[in-house]
Phi, psi and omega in degrees: 000322179296323180294314181294323178294320179297319180286334173298318177290324181294317182286334179053049183251127176271140178079020182227135173260135172272117185263323186206144175233124181238128181260122174255189182292322181226003185224141171248124182252122179248118178264128183235167176221144179284140179280328187286154177267328181286144175268138185238131177290130182288346185263322185234354179083006177299136182239146179204154177268352183265130177261150174277311173190186177244136180299136182289340179239157180284142171280150182222147179222142175272131179254179178301138183300145177257082186068238180275350182269140169279130182258122183239134179253133180232150179203146174271117185249157177258168176241150181228163177257108181268135179300330183265327188241005178076207182280118182224159174284138184301149178284156180232150181285348185268351184211157176279160183299133177078007183257150174253019177231150177288162180298323179297319179296314181293323177296323177296315180297319178299320178292316181297327181295339179269351187231349186224161177280168188292327179296320179295316181298313183298320180287325183288314184260355174062052173222163181274168186291326178297322177295321176302317180298317179294323178295317179299321178300316180291318180296317179296320178296332182267324188258348185296129183289118180293343181265011185294336181266005177276150174057046174268120181238320180232113185236163174230146179231136180203168179241150172238155184235158171212174186056050176056047175066025175264341179234142184228155179226126176272127181239138177244132181239151175265113184293329182288324179266349179058050179209153177283133184242349184200150178204152178202146179293141182112169178213037182241187181299319182297324179296314180287331175301324180297326177297313181291329176297318179287326182291321182090153185297321183297310181288326179295327181293345180271355180287129183255334182210143178228118176266143184197171170279189188265021175288130189293333185298317180293316179297322178298319179294319180298321185281355180292151178297142181073004173263254178219060186295339181267356181288147177279127177271122182249107181284144180297123180304327181301315182287328178295312179294326178299322177295319178296323179294320177296321178295320177299318181295325176295318177297318179299316181295320178298318179295321179295320178297322178291322180293327180298329181285337184258310186217105183295322180295314178296325179295321179295319178294322180291328179300328178286356181273004186302311187288332177291337176275323186275332180282158175289145184304325182288349182255008183281146171282171180299319180293319179292322178297321178294320177297320180295324178295322178293322177295323178295319178294326180287325180071211178089188186295323182296315180293323177296318178296321178296317179298321178294320178297315180291325178295319178294319179296324179292328178300315182284331177293327181272354182285000000 
């Protein structure tokens, strides 16, 4: 009795009796029984006192590990006939519908997915990565705040990639709350259109500013009718300065090609000046800083392009 009472506190489960605890070499099996008499549909919450039958085998769920032991919860469950979902196994308070893990276990995995890499998660909780993905889907469906799309005024949209930049995910964040509120696979206009479809015309009309990189697809979606055509599009300063840096590099290459026709030795020396032009002045080495001073004394198109790039960067630094 003391053992079962201790595991009742350990599991922290409401509406469940701990009937038996069995210790194996590497596994602890806890057999429980539901306290309630009514059968509950795990999908819609429909309740009934009539059972369809009893499952011939016990249902099992993995709980949080007990030190070096895997902790497994088992229960004999009944089945009911739901008007909406047909004959289903009754829901339990310790696990989500269709899961073989307890809610506490899945909540832990969901938290770890926000703070650790996949190798760490798999080794710590001893499950494979595909299982982690299915658990995250269930946790998000249960824990996702339905009001997350309310009161959106200043948002940001960006993409993240995986599988060596072959797969992309579009993410939308709320700048005022500093949190991600929506996501969908893809990084094109159609992906961002799905966000506005879910948001609705009324809530989309309250958006005042959208920050993004300079990819045309996102801006095209914002400007569509019934989306947020009056919102101010705020381009990411990093990408704006990156364009200026690319333009500077094109000017440098043109100047280098012209120098090769006149003086091959001078062209080789000038080719080594690339990084002193592309790097920020505060990050230059002593040798690169000396090269930059020589370019300033020489003047010309390259120095003018460099000055414009730095002036643009200074605008965003002071913003």
